[in-house]
Structure formats: C-alpha cells, structure tokens
C-alpha positions as CSV (number, residue, x, y, z in Angstrom):
1,X,137.3,80.8,-76.9
2,X,138.3,83.6,-79.0
3,X,137.1,87.1,-78.3
4,X,134.1,87.4,-80.5
5,X,131.4,85.3,-82.2
6,X,131.0,85.8,-85.9
7,X,127.5,86.0,-87.3
8,X,127.8,85.2,-91.0
9,X,124.4,86.0,-92.4
10,X,120.7,86.4,-92.0
11,X,118.7,86.0,-95.2
12,X,115.5,84.8,-96.8
13,X,115.4,81.6,-98.8
14,X,113.2,80.9,-101.8
15,X,110.6,79.3,-99.7
16,X,110.1,82.4,-97.6
17,X,112.2,81.0,-94.8
18,X,114.5,83.2,-92.8
19,X,118.0,81.8,-92.1
20,X,120.8,82.8,-89.8
21,X,124.3,81.3,-89.9
22,X,126.6,81.7,-86.9
23,X,130.3,80.8,-86.6
24,X,131.7,80.4,-83.1
25,X,135.5,80.1,-83.0
26,X,137.2,78.2,-80.2
27,X,140.9,78.1,-79.3
28,X,141.2,74.4,-80.0
29,X,139.3,71.7,-82.0
30,X,138.8,69.8,-78.8
31,X,136.9,72.8,-77.2
32,X,134.8,73.1,-80.4
33,X,134.0,69.3,-80.2
34,X,133.1,69.6,-76.5
35,X,130.7,72.5,-77.2
36,X,129.2,70.6,-80.2
37,X,128.6,67.4,-78.2
38,X,127.1,69.4,-75.3
39,X,124.8,71.5,-77.5
40,X,123.7,68.9,-80.0
41,X,121.5,67.1,-77.5
42,X,119.4,70.2,-77.1
43,X,117.0,69.9,-80.1
44,X,114.7,72.6,-81.2
45,X,111.1,71.8,-80.1
46,X,108.8,71.0,-83.0
47,X,106.3,73.7,-82.0
48,X,109.1,76.2,-82.0
49,X,109.0,76.5,-85.8
50,X,112.8,76.7,-86.2
51,X,115.3,74.1,-87.5
52,X,118.9,74.1,-86.2
53,X,121.8,72.3,-87.7
54,X,125.3,72.3,-86.4
55,X,128.7,71.0,-87.4
56,X,132.4,71.5,-86.4
57,X,134.9,72.8,-88.9
58,X,138.4,72.7,-87.4
59,X,138.1,74.8,-84.2
60,X,134.9,76.5,-85.3
61,X,131.4,75.6,-84.4
62,X,129.0,76.5,-87.2
63,X,125.3,76.7,-86.6
64,X,122.5,77.2,-89.2
65,X,119.0,78.2,-88.2
66,X,115.9,78.3,-90.4
67,X,112.5,79.6,-89.4
68,X,109.3,80.8,-91.0
69,X,109.2,84.1,-89.2
70,X,111.6,86.6,-87.6
71,X,110.3,86.2,-84.0
72,X,110.8,82.4,-84.0
73,X,114.3,82.8,-85.5
74,X,115.2,85.5,-82.9
75,X,114.0,83.4,-80.0
76,X,115.9,80.3,-81.2
77,X,119.1,82.2,-81.8
78,X,119.0,84.1,-78.4
79,X,118.2,80.9,-76.5
80,X,121.1,79.1,-78.3
81,X,123.5,81.9,-77.5
82,X,122.5,81.9,-73.9
83,X,123.3,78.2,-73.7
84,X,126.6,78.7,-75.7
85,X,127.6,81.3,-73.1
86,X,127.1,78.7,-70.3
87,X,129.0,76.0,-72.2
88,X,132.0,78.4,-72.9
89,X,132.1,79.5,-69.2
90,X,132.1,75.9,-68.1
91,X,134.9,75.0,-70.6
92,X,136.9,78.0,-69.3
93,X,136.3,77.1,-65.6
94,X,137.2,73.4,-65.9
95,X,139.3,73.3,-69.0
96,X,138.8,71.5,-72.2
C-alpha cells in the first residue's frame, strides 16, 4: 500500500445526512481487489445508522459513508479504518 490514505471529503447532504469519502491507494489493482473482497462482507449494522458503499477504481479502494449524525459517522469510519489496517498488514505479510 502507498504511504498515506486520502480522505476526500466530509460534507452534509440536502437531507441533513453527513458523508465522508475515503480513497485508499494500493500498489496494485490486485491488492485493492483483495482488500475490497475482504472488507465488503463486513456490512454496517442496521442499528448503526450509517450506510457504507465501496468500489475499486484501478488500484484505489473508494469508500463512501453516510450517516445522520457525526458520532455514528465517526464510529463507522474509525471501525472501518481499524479493519483496513489489519487487511493491509495481512497483505503485506503474506503478499497479494
């Protein structure tokens, strides 16, 4: 994985929903696909109040979060990034 994660934005939508978009660059498309396939099975719980969508664009994993309040958005993003860290360390340890 490249040195840093890029956080694109955090904004409020017309429906008073907060959003956060994160771009995570990987060295290869294969590494991005491995991360995507690993992370996509971990759905946001319905009671969590946050919706997460992901897709791969080239060697970049892009993630979009939407939530009704800042706390739920923060918890979802932090939890996701903790999991991403573990996935990246596993890819680095065992190779992509």
